[in-house]
N, C-alpha and C positions, 0 to 999 in steps of 0.2 A: 441525799442524792443516790440514785441507782448506781451500783458499781460499774455497770456497762457504760453508763453515761460518763462517769469519772474516767474510765479508761479511754473513751473516745476523746474527751477534752485534753487529757494528759498527752495523748498521742499527738494531737494537733499542736499543743503548746511546745512539746519537745522538738517539733519540727520547725519551730520559730514562727508559728502562726498566732495571730490575734483573732479572737472570736467576738463578733458583734453581739450585744445583748438580744437583739431580735432573732439571730440565728440560734442562740442558746435556748430560747423558748420553743423553737421548732424542734430542736434535737430532743427536748424533754418528751415530745409526743411520738417520736419514732419508735417502731417496734424494737425492743431490746435485742432481738435475734439479728437485726439487720444494721444496728448502730455501727459496729466495727467496719463492716463493708462500706457503708455510706461515708464515714469520715475518711477512710483510707483512699477511696476513689476521688473524693473532693480534694484532699490534700495532694494527691498525685497530679490532678489536672491543674490546680492552682500553682503548684511548684513549676510545672511546665510553662505556665504563663508568667512566672516570676512575680506573682501577686500573693502576698503573704497575710491576707486577711480573709476570713470566712464570714460573709455577711448574709443577711436574710434572703437576698435575691439569689445567692448561690444555691442555698438549700431549696428554695421554692422552685428554681429551675430544674435542679437535679431530681427532686421528688415529684415534680409535676403538680405542685400544689396550686399554682396559678390556673385559673379557669382558662382553658384554651378555646378561643372563639372559633377555631377551625374544626373542632370536633363536632361532627354532625350527630343528631339524634332524632332522625326522622322515622316515624313508625306509621305504617299503613296496614289496616286489616284488609287482606285480600279476599278472605273467605271466613265467614262465621255462620254456623247453622242456626243460630238463635232465632233470627227473623224468618228463616226459610222453612221452619218445621211446619208441615201441614199433614198431620197423620191421617191416613185413610182408615177404613173400617173393615175388619175381617179379611175375607178372601180377596175382596176388591182392592184393599190396601196393599196386600202382599203381591198381588198380580202386578199392580202399578210399580211397586218397588223393584221387582225382578225384571220387569220390562225396561225400566229406566236403567238398571244395571247393565243389561244386555246392550242396549242402544249406545250408552256412553262408552263402554269398553270396545264395542265394534268400531266406533268412530276412532278410538285410540289406535286400535290394531290396523286400521285402514291405511296408516302411514307406512306399513311394511309392504314390500313389493309383492309378497305372496297374496296379499288381499285382493289383488286384481283378478285372481282366479277363484274368489270366494263364491260359493253357491249356497242356497238355502238347503236345509236338511231335506225338505220335501222334494226339491228338484233333483237332488243327488239320488234319492231313492227311486225316482221314476225314469231315469235315463240309464242307458247302458254305458258303463264307464270303459272307455278305451284307453284313457290315460289318467294319471293321478289328478285328484280334485281336492279342493280345500273347503272345509266347513268349519263353522264356529258355533259355540253355544256355552251354556252353563252346565258344568259337570254335576249330574244328579246321582250317579251310581258308579262305584268302582268295585269290581269283583276279581279275585284271583282264584283261578281254577286250573289244576293240572299244568302248572308252569306257563299258563297264558293269563293275560290281564284283559278284562272286558271293561270298557268305558261306555256309559250312556250319557249323551249330550242332548240338551234341548235348546231349540230356538223358537221364535214365534210360529214357525211353520210346522213343527212337530219334533219327534225325538229320533235318535239315531244310536245304534249300538255298533261299536267297532272293537276289533280284537287286536291285541299287541302280542307279537311273537318275539320280537327283538329283546334280548336281555337288558341292554343298556337303556332302551326306551321304557322297559318295564320299571326300571329303577326310577326314572323321571316320573312316570305315572304314579309311583308309590308316594311321591311327595306332594301330589296334587290335593287340593282341599275341596270338600264338598261345596257345591254352589260357586266354585271358581270359574271364571271365564277363560276358555282356551280356544285355540284354532288348531285343527289337525289336518294332516295330509293323508288322504285315503286312496286306496285302490280296491278294485273288486276281486275277491278271492275266488278260488276254483269252485267252491260250493255256494257261490252267490252272496257270501257274507262280505262285510267290509273289513279290510285290514288297515290299521293305523300305522303309517310309516314315519310320522314325525309329529311332535307336539310343539306348538309355538305359543309362548306367553306374551301378553301385552308388554310387559317389562319396561325398563327405563332406557331411553336412548342416550347415547353419549352426547354431552353438550357442554359448552363452557360454563364455568361457575361465575355467578354474580358476586362481586366483592365490593365492600364499602370503600369509598374514596378516602375517607379519613380513618385514622387508626383508633377505632373504638372497640370496646369489649362487650360481649353479651355473656351473662351468667345463666347457666341452665340448672334448674332445681326441680325437684318433684317430691311428692309423698312426704310432706312435713309431718302429717298426722298430729297436728296440734290438738290437745285435749287428751291424748293418750299419755299414760304415765311413762311410756317408753319414748316419747318425743324428746329429742336431744336439745332441750331448751337452752342449757348453758352454752353448748357448742354453737348453736344457731345464733344466739345473742352475740357471741364472740365474732362470728362471721359478719353479722350486721354492723357491729362496731368497726370492723376492719374496713368496711365500705367507706367510712368517713375518715380513714387514716391517710397519712401522706404517702402511702405506698404508691409507686409509679403506676402499677397495674390498676389498683383501686381507683386512682384518679381518672382513669380512662374508661371506666365502666359506665355505660349509658343505658343498658337494657338488662332486665332480669326477667326470665321466662319461667313461670311455675306451671309444671305440667300435670296438675291435678292432685287430689287428695291433700288439700291444704289443711283439712281438719280430719279427725278420726271418725267423726259422725256419731250417731246414736242409733242403737238397734240394728247395726249392720250384721252382727253375728251373735249367737247365743252367749249370754253372760258378759257382754261387752262392758256393761256398767262397772264391773269389778276392775277393769283396766283403765278407767277414765279418771282424770283429775278435774275435768270440766264436764258436767253431766248433761249440758244442753248445747244444741247447735249455736245458739246465740252467744253463749259464753265462749265457745271455741273460736267463733269468728271475731269476737271482740278482742281475743288474745292476739290473733294474727293481725288485726287492724292496729293494735298497739305496737307490734314489732315493725310493721310496714312504716309506721309513723317515724321510726328512727332511721329509715333509709334516706340518704340525701335526695332532695326533691328533683335534682337534675337527672336522676335515674328513672327511666320509665319501666313500669312493672306490668307484665301481661299475666293474667291469671285465668286458667281454665279449670273446669271441674273434673273430678274423677269419680269412681264408684263409691267413695266414702263421703263425698260432699253432698249438701242438700240440693234437692231438685230431682228431676227425672233421672232414673238409673239407666233406662234404655238408650242405646245409641241411635242417632246422634243426640248428644246432650246439649240443651241450651245453657247459657251462662248461669252461674249461681244466682238465684232469684234475689232481687233487691230487698224483698221483705225480710230476709234474714239478717242483712247488714247493709243499710243504705250508705253508710259512711265509706265503705270500700268503693262503691260506684261513684261517689261524689269527689273522690280524690283526683286531682288534676293529673297526677303522674301514674294513675292506675288504669289499665284497660282490661275490662272483663270480656272474655270470649267463651264460646261454647267448645264442645269436644266432638270432632276435631276442628282445627282452625289453621289458617295459613296467614302469616304476618310477614310484612316486608320491613327489615331493619336496615335502613340506609341502602335499600335495593337488594339486600340479601334475603331470599325467600326461605322462610322457616315453616315447615309443616309440623304442627304440634298435635300429638295424639296421646291420650293417657295410656292406652295400651291394653285395655281389657281383653282383647281377642288373643293375646299371647297365651292365655290359659287354654283356649280351645286348640290352638295350633300345637302347643307342647304335648297335649294329650293324644293328638291324632296323627302326628307326623313323625316318622322315624328320624332319629338324629337330633331332634330339637329338645332343648332343656332350658330350665330357668337360669342356669349359670351363664348361658350365652345368649342373652336377649337380642343382640344385634343380628344373630343368624335368623331369628324370627322376623326382625325388621326388614332384612333383605328379602325374605319370602314375601312379605306384604308388598314391597316395591315391585317385585317381579310380577305379582298378581295384579298390581295397580288397584288394590282394594285394601281397606284397613280392617275389615272384619268379614271375610267371605262366607264363613260357615254360619248358616242359619239353624236355629234349634238346638244349639249347644249351650254352654254356660253363659255366654255373653248375650244379654237381651238386645234384640234389634227391633226397633219400632217399624210398623208398616207405613213408612213415608211414601208419599206420592212420587218423590224423586229420591234416588239413592245418593245421599250426600256423603257416603263413605268411599266413593270412587276417587282414586288419586288422579285428578285431571291435570293439574299443573305439576311439573317436575320441580321439586324443591332443591335448594342448595344445602340445607341442613334438615335432617329428620330427627325430631326430638320426641322421645317416648319415656315413660316412667313405669309405674305399676308394679314391677317385679322386685324393686328395692336392690337392684344390682347395677352399680355404675360401671358402664362399659363404653368404649369408643371403637369405631371401625369406619371404613370407607366402602362405598359401593358405587361404581361408575361415576366417580367424582363427587358423590353426595356424602357429606359428613354425617355419620350416624352417631347420635348421642343418646344413650340411656342414662338418665341423670341420677339413678339410685334413689336414696331416701335420707331422711333425717330422723328416722325412728330405729331404735335399737332392736335387736332380735326379739320377737314376741314369743310367748310360750307356744303358740300355734306353729310358727315358723320352725322353732326348735323341734317340735314333735314330728314334723315331716322332713326334717333334714335340710331346711332352707337356711343358708348363711348369707345374710345381706352384708354389704359393705357401705354402711351409712356414714353421713357426715362429710361428704366430699363435694366441694363447690367446683363445678366445671366451668371454665371460662374460655371463650373463643375470640381471638382477634379477628374481627370481621374484615380486615384489610388483607391479612396474610393467611387466614384460616389456621394459624398455629393455635394449639390447644394447651392451656395451662390449668392447673388445679391447685386448690388449697385443701389439705386434709385436716379436718378438725377432730378426727377420731384418734384417741391415744393408743388404740390397739395397733401394734406394729404389723399385724397380718392384714390390716384393712388397707387395701391398695386399689387404685383405679385400674381396671382391666382394659387392655387394648389389643 
């Protein structure tokens, strides 16, 4: 018998309690770290009731082992690009993509009061401005010359160049992304040029958060990289086992969201084969299938692809193709979606995005870095677009419709990719970057990237309280917030 269990039993017996055999069997399966707390709290409560026997029902009630019929687990896929992908060809396809982007974002910004004064770029250039006007478009160029900033915008009617003199506004302009949609307030300068006096982003409006009526938890994971020799298999297996434990939180988990890179892939980077323990995609997916099989069937699992997973690499990505592992698709408790996707969990809207565009934004935007991915996530929400920059590191397909515009405002924004678990809030939206389950790789070490892997982030969908379980033995490995 474990010494912790012996202590727990002796504690109860010394307090004059009898322990039913059914209760003893349950105590044998309780996490040893929590045994003392469990037995002391039950003894305290039963003493208050003047009942001196601990039975099976007492423990099942305390630990939440009994299946609670009031716990909802309703999942709806509100948006999935998989069936919507209709790639165009060449220039025609990209023209359609950017036209769709402009029209969608113009509709979003039309909710702002300033939009009532919006003019097309062509009309502003042909009339004599007697008062400030507003134009909107996609930012094609930003130049800084002699302490002034020049912006060039395009809309379907033409292009427009405006100059910014104001120091604070120049700082705002410095954070703008190429191909980002903006609205500007302009006036006519003394030399007939246009002066930009304000920059307005589509941004996220303040609005109430949707919450689950029943107290259930969702777990947020990403970047497992199964197949890599740096995958934390032992720690992840321990987490999967915990899901079946009598822990009160584990008993209320009804959703697991995996935000991409479930496998390490094959041929993703030079000499990757030297870092793989599973040399084929099929082997890697078979391994994740085996781990998912151990997760309780009352937990629904949503899986989206990342840049390491099989299938198309360009955004938006369809769901991982069935041909690589049909078993994943056939599981009743698994939902396969593309990247990005929006799902409703008991009415709570979750925007899932693997996060490839973080690379582009960190490289081009002052103040952005991989250690603070939630700052980049705020940037994307303000732009109302998941990957504004075209032609950089993130491949974007010439879709006939821009499926990367953030049309619906989420309650939770879930991103991965950078292996840095971090939490934040933005205008009532919970930002979750769910980190990874892969130890630091040689490449990460060579560029000074320090991940904090092995953290399972859990959100109470009724209260929006966040909890986490850290399976990493490194004392420096902490969840950032």
